[in-house]
N, C-alpha and C positions, 0 to 999 in steps of 0.2 A: 570422326569423319569431318573433313574440312568442307563444310556445306556452302560457304558463302564467299563472294568476292565483293569487297567493300570499296566504295568511292566516296570521298568527301566533297567532290565537285562534279559538275555535269560532264559526262563522257558519253560518246556514241557507243552503242552496243554493237559488238561484232555480229556479222551475219554470215551464214554459210549455206550455199545452195545444196539441197539434198537431191541427189540424182534420182529421177523417177523412172521406175520400170513401167512396162505397159499398163495402161489405166483400166483395162477390162480383162476379164477372164471368163472363159466358157465353163458351163456346168460340166464337171467330169462325167464321163459315160461309163457305166458298168460294163466290164468286159468279162468274158468267160463266165457267163451267168451261172452255169451249173456248179462250177468249182467254187465261185464266190458264195453261192447259197449254202454250200456245204460248210464253208468257213464260218459263215454267220451262225448256222445252227450249232457248230462246234463251240464257238465263243459264247453263244447265248446260254449254254449250260453252266457257265461260270458265274452267272448272275445269282444274287441272293433271291430265293423265291418270293420274299416279302417285297422286293424292289423291282422285280422283272417287268411288271406292267407299267411302272412309272420311271423307266430308265431308257435313254436312247444313247447310242454311241456311233461314231464313224471314224474310220482309219484310212488315210489317204497317202498314196505315193505322190509326193509333191512334184517330182520330175515328170511323171507321165500324166498326172491328174486323175489317176485311177483310184476309185474307192475300193480298197482291198477287203474291208470288213465293215459290217454295219449291223445294227439292230435298232429298229424303230428310229431310223436316222432323221425322219421328218417330224418327230414328236417335239412340239414347241414347248419349252420349259423355261423357268427363270434361270439365267446363267450365274446369278449371284456375282461374286467378285471376279469371275472369269471375264466379266464385262471390261475389267480394267485393261485387258490385253488389247482390245479394240480401241479403247480410249487412248492408250499409249501410242498405238500406230497413228491414230487420228491426230493427236497433239504433235507428235514428232514430225509428221508430214506437213501439217498446216503452220505450225509455229517455227519449226526448224530445231535441230539438235542443240544449237547454241543459244536459244532463247533464254532470257533471264527475267524473272519478275523483279520489279523495282519499287521500293518504298521511298518516297521523296519528302523533303521539307521545302516549303516555298515561303517567301516573304513578299508582302505587297508594297514594301517600301525599302529604302536603303538602310544599311546598318550604320548607326552613328553612335560612337562611344559605347558599343556593346548592346545597343538597343535597336531592335527592328522598328523602324518608323512606320508602323502599321500593324497588320495582322500576320500571324504565322499559321501555316496550313500543314498538317500531316496528311499526306495523300497516299492511299494504298493502291497498289497495282495488281491486287489479287493474289499476292504471295501466300500460299497456304501453309507454309512451314516456318514463317517468321516466329522466332521465340524471344523470350524476355531478355536474354543476354545479347541477342542481336539488336533488339530495340534499344538496349542500353548503349551499344556502339554508335547507333544513329544519334542518340542524345549527346554523346561525347564528340561526335563529328560536328554537331551544331556549335558546341562550345569552341572547338578548334577553329571553326570558321569565324569566330569572334562574337558569337551571339550569347548574351547573358540575360536578355529579357525582351519584352515587347511593350510598345506603347499602346497597342491595340488589343486584339482578342486572339484566342487560340482555337482553331477550328480543326475538326477531323473530317476527312472526305473519304468515304468508303464507296463512292459511286462507281468505282472501276468495274465492279461486278454487281449484278442484281442482289438485293437483300432477300434472302430466302430463310425462313424461320427454322426449318429443319430439313434434313435430307429425305427422311421417310416418316410421314406423320403417323403411320401405323405402329411405329416403334414406341416403347416407353420414353417419356420426355426427359428422363434423368440419365440416359445412356450417353457416355462420353463419346462414343463413335457415331453419334447421330446429332452433330452440332448444327448451328446456323452457319450461313455463308454470307460473306460480304467482300467488298474490295479491300477492306482492312481486316486482317485475321491475326490472331496471336495464340501461340501454344495449341494450335489445331482447334482454336475456339473452345478451350476447356479451362476451367479454373479448379485449383486443387482444394478440396474440402478435407480439413484435418480436425479430429476431435480427440480430446483427452479428458478422462474422468478426473474430477477433483472432489474434495470434501463437500463442496457446495453444489455439485451436479456435474455439468460438462462445460469445458472450454472449447468453443467452436470457432474456427477461423477459415477464411478463404484467402488464397494467395495465388499469385502468378509466378510460380517458382521456375527458375532456370537452374543452371549449374552454379552460377556465381551470384545471382540476384534472386531475392525472394520478397518482392514487394507485396504488402497486404492489399487486398481489394475491398473497397467499401462501397463501390457502385452497386454491388450485389450484397445481399445479406442472407443469413441462414439461422434458423432457430430450431430447437428441439421441442417436440410436442409429445404429450402423453397420449399416445394412440398406438394401436396395433398395426393397422394397415391404412393406406399404402406406406411403404417405407419413406418415399420422397413425394413431396408435392411442390409444384412450381406455379407461381402466379407472376403477373407483370403489373406493377403498381407505379404510375407516374414515370414510365419508361425504365424502371429499375427491376432487375430480377429479384424475386423473393422466393427463397427455398425454405422448406421446413422438412424435418426428418423425424421419423418415429424414434423416440428415445429408447424404446425397448430393443431396437436393432443395433444400438451403438456399442454395447459391450464395454470393455475397459478403455479402448482407444483404437485409433486407426486413421485411414485416409483413403480417398478415392477421387478421381477426376469427375467433375460434373460438366455438362455442356454449357456454353455461353449462348444466350439468346439475343444479346445486344452487342455484337462484336466490336463495332466502331467505338462504342462507349467504353468498353473494356480496354481497348488499345489506348484510347484517350487518357483514361485515368492512370494506367500503368506508365505511359510515356511521361505524363506530368510528374509522377513520382521519381522516375529514373532521371529525368532532366534536372530536377532539383538536386539530386545527389551529384550530378555532373557539374552543377554550377549555373544552370539555366532555370530561371524562375518563370513559370507560366501560370496564367489564371486557369480556372476550370474550363474544360473544353466545351465547345458548341459544335453543332453540325453545320456544314456549309460546303459548297462546291468551290474548288479553287478557281479564282478568276483568271482570265486569259492573260492579264497583264502582270501576274505574279512571277517572281523569279526564283528558280530553284537554287538552293545554296548547299544542300547536302542530300545524299541518297544512300540507300543500302540495296545491294543486288543479291538475288538468290544465286544458287548454283545454276549451271547451265541445264537445259532441259533434259539431256541424256542422264545426268545424275539424278534429277528429280524423278524421272521415269524408272530408273533402276531402283530407286528407293521405294516408289509406290508399288512396284511389282513385287518387291521383296517383303515389305511390311503391310501392304494392302490398306493404306490409310485412305479412308473415304473422303475426307475433306479435300485432300490433295487431288484425288481423281476428279472430283466435281469442279474444282477451280481450274484445272488444266483443260477440262472439257469445255467449260463455259468460255474460257479465254480463246480456245481454238474456234469455237462457233462465232464469237465476236469478230475474230480476225477474218473469217470468211465473208464478213459484211453484214451479218445479222446482229440483232440486239435482243437475244433471248431473255425473256423475263422469268422463265421457269426452267427447272431441270428437264422437264419433259420436252419442251420445245427445243432446247439445246441438244438433248439426246436424239430427237427426231432429225436434227440437222446432221448429226453423226451417222445415223442410219442411212440418210440419203447419200452422204459421202461414201459410205461403205458400198452402196449399190453402184455409184459412179466409178469409184477407184478400186474396189476389191471385187466387183462383178457379182455380188450376192444381194438379191432383193428379198424383201419380206421380213427382215429383222425388225423387231419392235423393242427398242431400248427406251426405258422411261427415266433413266439417269445415267451418269457416267461411272458410278462406283459399284453398281450392282446391289446396293442396299435397298432392295425392294423385291417383292414377289410378283410385280406387275409386268416386268420385262418378259419378252418371249423370244427365244432363239432355239433353233433345233441344233442337234449335234452335227448334222451335215452342214448346216450353214456356218457354224463356228469353225469346224475343221476346214471347210472350203475357204473361208476368209483367211485363215492362218496359212493355207497352202499357197496363197497368192504371193508372187515375188515381192510385191511392195510390203507385205506383212513380214516376210522373212528378213528383208533389209531393215525394216523399222524396228524389229524386235531383236536384231542381232546384238548379242552381248548384254541384253537387258533382262531376259528371263533367268530366274535362278534355277540351279540344278534341283531335280526332284529325285528323292532317294527311293530306289527300288528295294523291296524286301521279299524274302522267300515266304513260303506258306507258314513258317514258324514265326515270322515277324522279324527275322534277322536280315541285316543289310546284305545285299548280294554283291558278289564280285563279278562285275559285268564286263570287264575287259574294255573293248573299244566301243562300248555302248554309252551313249549320252542321252539323258532325258532332261529336258528343260520345259517347265510348265508352270501354269498359274492355277492355284486352287481357288475355290469359291465355296463359302459355307454360310447358309442361313439355317435356322431351325427347320429340320426336315427337308432341307434343300442342299445339294452338294454338286459341285462341278469341278472338272479337271480338264484342262486343254493345253496343248503345247506341241512339242516336237520330240520325236524319237529318232536318233541317228545311230546307224550301225553299218560298218563296212563301207563307209563312204556314201551311203544312201540316206536320204532324209524323208521322214514321214510326219504328217500332221495328224493330230487326233483330238477328239473331244468326247467326254463322257459326262452326261448330265442326268441327274436324278432329282425328283421332287415329289413329295407327298403333300399336295396342296390342300387336301381335305384335313390332314392332320394339322397343318399350319392354321387353317381357318378355325379350328376348334380349340386353339390354345387360349386358356383363360387370360384375361388382362394381367392378373397378378403374377402369372408364370411366364410372361413373354421374354424375360431375360434368360431364364434357364428352365424351359418347360420339361415336364416329365417325359422320358422316352427319347428325347432328341439326341442325347449323347450316344445311346445304344444304336439308334437309327444311323447316325453318322458313322459309327464304327463299321456297320455293315456296308455302307456306301464306299468307304475307304478300302475295305478288303476286296470288294469286287473290282475297284479300279486297279489295284495291284495285280489281281488275277488276270485282268484283261491285258495289262502291260506285259506281263510274263508270257501270255499267249501270243501277243503280237511279236515279241522278241523271238520266240521260237519259230513263228510263221515266216519271218524274214531272214532267218539264218540260212 
């Protein structure tokens, strides 16, 4: 996928006004109460007995605003990654479909005989998906602009977004999908840990691999220790990440991504290495905010926002959701210092623009069990015309299966939805279309007691979570089949 648009000189970013539908919506009113109660009882029988008390769902006709089917619709539960649908609507409306994240190079003095007469600054604009190969392109652009070195210092500036140590502190600290956040991000703020068994023990390495570049990383280090548990330990020493791994867990060899806890330092070291390969010699980086009198001489732009949103809804990357949410909150005029404060701004926006109050988002990705949204609130937000416009063409198709698990031939039926999964938590929300009619729905389930009782050592793959998730998925399919029959 062509993810980027690159510019080696300053250029104005295009802007595109996004047509706004009405900014408020009234709460749908239940009609034909007796018939609807019968439908609810009929659909409730499809729930798994083990999940019925901890499940809520709602099914809306988006044209009439009528809630056609529901069960415990006001039960507030964690929406998990279904949160990303609201984040996408929020970001697309506030930032615009053509918004691009920009990573820039600045100089504090003129370029004379290939040398910056002053300092060089690498300044992040919050791009969550910048990768090593793209950072290498920025280094090559600097050389193309005539820069071969600096007389001063090399600074990294990640102040474009607040520095946040991890998305969800309750998660194990070695999980790659729970990284730190900064205005400068690279490889989704993950570093690749690779190990190979040798006659002398193990050869361990950390690298920032891309498709074409694989620079070693020395700002962080990792060692193998003779212990049973935990498998990974992380400490911070003099600003450097220090990882250790239980040697008993390594086997013959392998690799996995580990989260980065000092993103700007990670980017600084990798850029210095890539710049040297391109022909630009830089000293070791320092931290500093770019001064107002510095001049931009190269930049790298992300794909436009619609492509970023399509990607985040398809692959459910947590860092991307958090960065676009934080950026949108900043654009509204705030300066959120935490994910919770930014998510609170998104909740207030949802009340103002989607007409739904009382939602309690704690971040933008759904990687938390502290957020609370009901199925009725989620389905109602999606039913709003602004949401339909915002998600048009972005949600991926959802595969319907029969009772045997085989894909169904559904003819003119279209289901597009976002899933959400945490251990003992499951969500599905989106749109069902049939015969020219469109419906919004949300199905949420969560066993918070089971989550609270997961031992620390099992939080990555707790016992029973996979079986529980299978039950939740089967009842989702049963409900979708029921609604499909109901609207035939």
